[in-house]
N, C-alpha and C positions, 0 to 999 in steps of 0.2 A: 523542282516545284517551285521553291518561294523563289522570288525576284533577286536579280543580281545586288539592292539595295539593301539586303542583308547581309549578303556574305561576309565583309565585313569584319560584321556585329558577329555572327557565327562563326569566322575562323578563329575570332582572335576568344572566346569563349570556349572553344575545344582546344584552341591552343593551350592554354591556361589546366583545362583538366588535363590535357594529356600531361603539361608538366609535374603533375599531381598539386596543383593547387589547390585547394580546396573552395570548392564554389561556395559563394554566397545563396540565398533562397532564390533572389530576383532574379541571379546570372543562372540558376538550373529550369527557372520557370522562361526566360529568354531561350536559354538551347532547346527546351520544349517545343517553342512556339517556331522556330527556325529549323527544326532537324528534319531530316528529307524521311525519318522515316515515322509513321501515323502514331502518334502519344493519345496518351487518355489521364482525365483527371475525374476524379472520382468523388459525389459528394459528399461532406461531414455538415456536420453543424452544432459539435460540440466538441469538449476535451476530448471525450471519450471515444465517441463517432472517427474523432481525425487520428487516434491513435490505432482503432481498428480499421482505416483505411493503410497507415501506412505498413503493419503487422500484415495483410493480404497480398503489399506487395505493388502500389500501385507508386508513381514518380513522381505524382501532385495532388491538391486539393481544389476540388470546387466549392467553395466556402456559400452554397444556394441560396437567396435570400428570401425564396418558400421556404425550404427546411429551417432556419434560422426562425423568421418569424411563427414557425407551426409550431416548432419545438416550445416556444415561448409564450405559445397562445394564444395568437394574435393574425389575422389576415396579412396577407400579402399585399396590404395596400399603404408600406409606410409607416403602419402603426406602429411598428418596433421602429423607434430613433435610429437615426447612425451612431451617434456614442452609445446606445445600449447594443447595437451590434457590433462596435469596433470592440467594445467590452468580450462579448464572445469569442471572438476571434484572437483576442488574449491567450483565452484560454486556448485554443485550440492552438497557437503556434507555439505554447509552451509545452502541450501533451506533443507533439509532432515533429520533426525536424523537416516535414517536406514543406517545398513550397506552397504558397495559396494565391490561387488568385479568389479575389470576392466580387459576389452578384452584387454591385454597388448602384440596382438600380439605375436612377439617373444621375447617378453622383451627388442626388437629395438636395437637388436644389439648382441654385445659377454657377456661372464659373466661378466664383466667390467661394461657395461650397465646394464644389471641386479642388479646388487649391486646398483649403482647409484638409479633406478627408486625404488627400495624398499626403500631406504631411502626417496626420495621426497614421495611417498606414505604414510608410515606410520607417515613424518610431516603435510601430509596435512589430516588426520585421516579416511582413504582408509582402510576397512578391509584385501583384498586381491587382487591377482591380478592372472588370469589365462594367461599362456604362452603355446603358438601351437609349436608343433617342426619343423617347415619350418625354409627355411634358408632366411634372411636379406636382402631387403625388401620382406616384404609377399604379396600377392593378394589373394583375398575373395575366400574362398574354394570352392564356389558354380560356380569359374568362373575354367572352364577347369582344377576340380582340378587334376584328374588324370595326367595332365601332370605337374604338379607341384613337383620341387624338395623336397624333405625332407632333416632337420637336419642331419649330424650323432650324433649317438645316444646318444656315449657318451657325445660330444660334449653340447647336450639340456640334458643332466644328471648332467654336470659339470653346467650347467647353473643351474641349479635348487639351487645341493648345494649354489654356489655363493648367491641366494637369501637367502637362508637360516641361511647361515653363517651370511648376513649383518642386517637381522632381528633385533631390539631391542624389540619391542614384541612378547613376545611366544608366541600370538594366530594368528598373523599374517599368514594367509592361500597364499600357493600358491598352482594353480591348474596347473596339466600338462596336456594341451591338445594333444591327439594322434589322427594325421589325416593320419596315415595308411590306414585305410577304402577308407579314400575320395580319396588319392593318389592312389588304386589298387595294393595293397600292400599285402592284404589279413589278415584273420583274425590270424592267427602266427604270423605276425611281429606285428600285434597292439598289442597282447598279451604280447610278449617279450619284446618291448618299454614300454610297461604299467608298467611292473615290475622293471624292469630298473628305472623309474622314479620315482616309490615307493620306490627303493631301496636309490633313491637319497634322500629324502626326502620329495618329495608334498605330500602334506595332502589330497588330491584327485585327480581322474584321472576321465576328460572329454572325454568320445569316441565321437566321431564325424562322422554321415554318410550321404551319400545324399540322397539314396534312400525314394522312397515315400512309404513304407512299413519297418517298426521297426525290422525286422529278424535279421540285423547283430547286432545291439544293443543288443537286446534278447540273442543272443548266447553268444555274449563277457560277458555281466553281468552274463552268464552262468556257463563259463569257468572261468571268472574273480573271482565268488565263493566268494565276498565279503571281498577281502582281504585288501579292503581299502575303503572310499565313491567314489561313481561312480555318476558323472553326466552328463546328457544330454540335446541335442539343439533340438528340436523336428520338425524345421524348416518346415522341405520337407515332413515328415510323422505327419504331425499334424494330420490326422484324427484317430490316433490310442486311444483309451481309455484311462485314463487317470490312472483307476485301472490297466492297462496291465503295468504300469511303477513300480504302489506298489507291487504289485505280485513278479515282476523280482529283487527288491531287489534295487530298483533306490534310490541314498539318495538325489538329488538336478533335479528339472526341470529349465531349463533356457528359460524363453518366451522371445524370441533373439534382437527383431526388430520390433517390433507390434506397438508401440507408434510412433515412425518417419514415417514405411509407412502409418497407418492411418491418420497422420496428415497431410502426403504428399498428399491425395487423396483428404482429404476435401479443403486444398488449394488450387491443380488445381482446384476445383469445383467451390468454389469463386471466385478467380481468372477470371474464365472464364466468371461465371453468369455479374460479376460487367463490364470487357471489352464489351462483348456483349451490353448490355442493359443499360451502362451507367448512373445508379441507387443503390444504395442499397436495396429500398426498397423488392426487392426480397430475400434477402440475411440477411437480421437481423433479422429474429425470426429466424432464421435455426442457427445462431451462439453465442455462449455465449457472456453475455454481456461485458459491459466495467468494470462495477460492479465487476465483476466475476474475472474478470484479474488482478483484481486491490485488492479482497481478496486472490486470489493464492500469489501474491505479499508482504501479508500480512500488506497491505497499513498503518490497524486499528492501528500495532502495532506502527509502525512511528508517527502515529498521536499521540499516549498516548506519546511515548520520547516527540515528539516536545513541548506538554505540560508539561509536568513535568520539563525538560531541559533546555526549551529553555524561558519558563514564568519564571522560579525562575532565570536565568540571565535577565531578563526584557527588552527580545528582542521578545517578542511573542505575539501577540496584534490580537485584532480582533476588527469589525464595525458593527454592525446591523442597518440598517437602513428602516427608516418606510417608504414606497411608495404605501399606498394601496387606496389612494384617486384621483378620479378624479380632484379637485380641484373647489371648492366654484368662482363663478365669472370668471373660464375659462370653461365653459359648452361650446362655441362657437369654442372654436380649439381642446378639450378633448374627439371628437365624437368618434374617433379611437385611444386613445393612455391612460394612465392616463398621470396628472399632471408631473411627474421626465422623460418623454420621449419629452416633451417637447423639440424642438430643439434650444440650444441659443448657438449664436456664431457659429455654424456647428457642432455641437453635442450636445448630448442629455442634459439635465439637471442631469441628475442621473452621466452619463458619468464624466461631471467636479467633481462630490463629490468622486466618487470612483477613478480620477485620484489623487485626492486631498488625499486621502488617502494612497495609493500607494508610493506617495510621502516621508512619515513617516513609509513605511515601512510596512504600515497596508495592508495582502494580503489577510488576512481570513473575505471575505466581506459578511453577509447574507443580504437580502433585503426580507423583508415583505412586500410583491405584494399585487393585491387587484382588484379594478377595471382594467378589461383590461390586466390583469396580464399575458396575453399571448403575450403581445403587448410588456415586456421587455427584453433587450437584458439581455441575461444571462451570455456572454462574462467575465468572473473573476468574478462571484460573485455565490453561492446559494441562488437559490429564493425558499423562502416560500411562503404560498398563505394564506390568512386569508379571507378564503371562505365565510362567515357573515359580511365581510368589509360594506355593504352598512348599517346594525344596528348598530355596534360596532362602536366603537371611541378607541384612539390611544394604550389604553392598553391593547386591545384585540388581534391588532395584535402585540403589544410586545410580551404580551402572548404565541403566537404563535410560538416563537423563545426563549423566555430568558432561559428555559430549559435544553437547547442544548450548552449553553455560558458556555465554560473552562477556559476562562482565561482575563486578561487583556482586554474591549471595551470601544468603541467608541460609545455610540449611539444617533444616529440622526435622524434629521427631513430628509425627502428626495429632499427636495424643498430650497437648501441651496447652494451659492456661497459663498468664503469670501477668503482672504488674507492669502497665505500657515501657516503665523506666528501663524494664530489662531491656527490652529490644532496643531502643533509643540508645542507651548507652552501649550495646554490645555494637550496633551500625555505626557509630562515631569513633568507635576504636581506627586508628590510624595503620596498627600492624594488620602485614599481610595473612594470619590468621589469629583470632578469637574466640573464646570459647566463654563459656556463662557458670561459674561451676557456684553450690551450693555450701557457703561455710558453715551452715546451725549444724549439717551433719560430719563437721572435720571429728579427727580422734577415733576414726571408725578402721578397722582392718579386716571387716567383715568378709574373707572369700566368697562366700555363697553368692554376693552383692555383685552386680558387673557397676559400670562408671564410676567407681569412687576414681579421684581424679588426686594425684599425687604431683604436686606441686614446688616450685622452688622458695617459696616461702608463704607463711601463713597468712591469712585472713587481719590484720592490722589495721582496723578501721578509724584510728587516729593517722594514718599515715595514708592517706590518701592520693593519687601520683606514683607512689609507689609500684615500678614495672617486678608482678609475678609470671611466671614462663610455668607454663605446664609441662611437667617430665614424663610422665609417665599414666597411662588410666587402668584400670582393671577390666580386661573384656574377655565375655564367655568365651572367645573363639580363642582365645590363646592365654592358655591355664600362666604360662613361665612369665608374661608379663605382669599378673594378677599377686603371684606369690612376695609376699612382702610382710616384715613383722613390722614395718613402720607405718604407724597411723598415717590416714588418709587426710588431706588439706579440707575435704570437701566433696560434693559430688556435680558431677555433671549431669547438667540439667536435660542436654540433648537439644542443642544450639550450637552451629560454626558459622562464624561468619570469615569469609573469603576475601580479600580483596589484592587487588594489582595483581603483582607476579606471583601472588599466592596461589592463580587459579590454575595456571599452566603448570605451574609444581603440582599443585593437586592432581591433575590431568596424567601427569606421567607417574605421581608413585599409584594412580589408581591403574595405570595401564599394567603397573610390574607385579601390582597384588593380582590382576587378574589371570597372570600367568599360573600361580598356586596353585598345585590340585585339592585344594580346599578353599577355594576363593567363594563357593556358593555357600559356604555355613560361616564366613566371615561378616562382623558388626559392625559399628561405627565407631565404638572405640577402636577394633585392631587398625582401621583407618588414619586415626590421631597416633597412635603410637610407629605405625610405617612413617607417619608426618614427619615426628619427632626422628629418627633414625637417618631420615632422610636430609637433616639439618635445617629442618621448620623450627622457626620461635614460634611457640603458638601462646600470645600473650592471657591471662587470666582475669577476667569479668569477676570480680566476689560479687554476690549477692546474700542476705542472710533471710531463705525465706521466700514470700511471696510470688511465688509459682505452685505447680503441682502436675501433676501425670497422672493421666488416669488409666489404670492397670487392672485394677478388680471392682468388683462389684460397690464395695465398699467406698474406695477413690469413687466409682460413679453418682455414688448418692453424697458425698461430700464438696463436686465437684460443684455442685449450681450452688450451696455456701460462696464458693471462691469467685464463682462467676458474678453474684450479685454484689459483691464485695463485704459479706455480711462477715467473713473470718476478718478477726481481728488483726490490727496490723500488727506484724512479726509475729503470726502463728506460722508452723512448720508444717509444711508436708511429713507426711509419712515415709520413714525410712525404707520401703522398700524396695523391690528394684524397679527401673524402668527397664519396660520391656522394650521400648521403641516402637515403632509404626511399622518396620520393614520399607 
């Protein structure tokens, strides 16, 4: 198909590929131009469209001047500067590893502009550039093309030579686009120019036609007789069977503008539909989901990198909130919503908790809902639903989300209000496990109340920095653990911080607890006791009041005062059981 002059270059590239050497983008484009098989380049005009071209299976990209200018909202008359075009190309190259051939118009000026363009394209990993023999500034070939003046042949050949002399990558390709047929100059002039451009160093010739039939193209190919790779753009003669191009010895076909055209029609249709009907209900099922956009943006890679780098720096934290219960004793006010959505001083109880997390830069928040989960506001959270909330306990809700935990995490009941320092001190702990215990309730051994904490030492507020460890906690699901004549050192408020290696140990203990026949009845204290039995050292952070759980109507009435910070400093919550929130 191609002339013998290209045989050595093609052989060198094929040999490198055969030895398992990864080809550069420019080498891949050169391989396509020299291939004995018909190759295809698909138009792209942005990072997103470049990724779509790659996923569709194409081997290369045509960075269309028409499409890039269109997506910038300007005409294809060099209204977008070459530096603006190069900026778009950089996003495209980052989004896809395919070789990109730029539609470089006329080279954006004279030979010197061409030299600078080639340098900048090589720096950004662009595989080649196609330039057309018209005068700068150019006009799209399909807009009165016969009236558009062509560049002087020798001047354009000099521009090609300047580009070839400038390139440092031997595989960078310069494709010369001949516009003589478009301008009505005839076949002889088209062939004369093509040969001059080949002699100047062009790596391929793009012959362009505006006819709806391929007659001119096929005649040119016959008379060109394989002197070098031949590229075509069948935008006007699109109905021609592709095998005709193969038989004619065409090297590469460019599908030049179809992604920008298809996206334009889709956007016009959707915009009109939404404007006329003032609703999204008629279009949502006809467009890709937001998650598909996230996937094309490679959001998962960012999430993985965030976990790798931010957690290592101690800045990546998450929270998991158990919020599946309706609330015992609150049935009168939770008919249409779960307890965590009850209004406290003007905003839902859950929102107070979420805002508290966000103040500590904990933005990855998962809430496990259950009862009336549909009424939970999902702004700023990920909602997971325990579908069996009516017959299961807290650990079953935790099990719905624990496997997805990837970083340091605060696990919390959903019905808590607290002063900001309580959470701040908890997350600043360097222990694998740490809990908050309210020492204002020390001295109790009421076995009818769960969450009482038995610790290695009392809260001696004069000895800051003394490490105290949790030894066990009273659990409604494990009566044996609760039986004791010893007074408790306080009450666990319902917050557990898990860091570093503690996350793997937590998941391992949860796996063992799931095998117990009574797993569905287990509560959070049962998990803490199991962790202690597994050898976990759970550090105790003592507080003396400054928090409140909302367990009944009386708690609910008092919660507003607490939220408004009207409760006197040092006041203590009621010593009633905090039932948690599943």
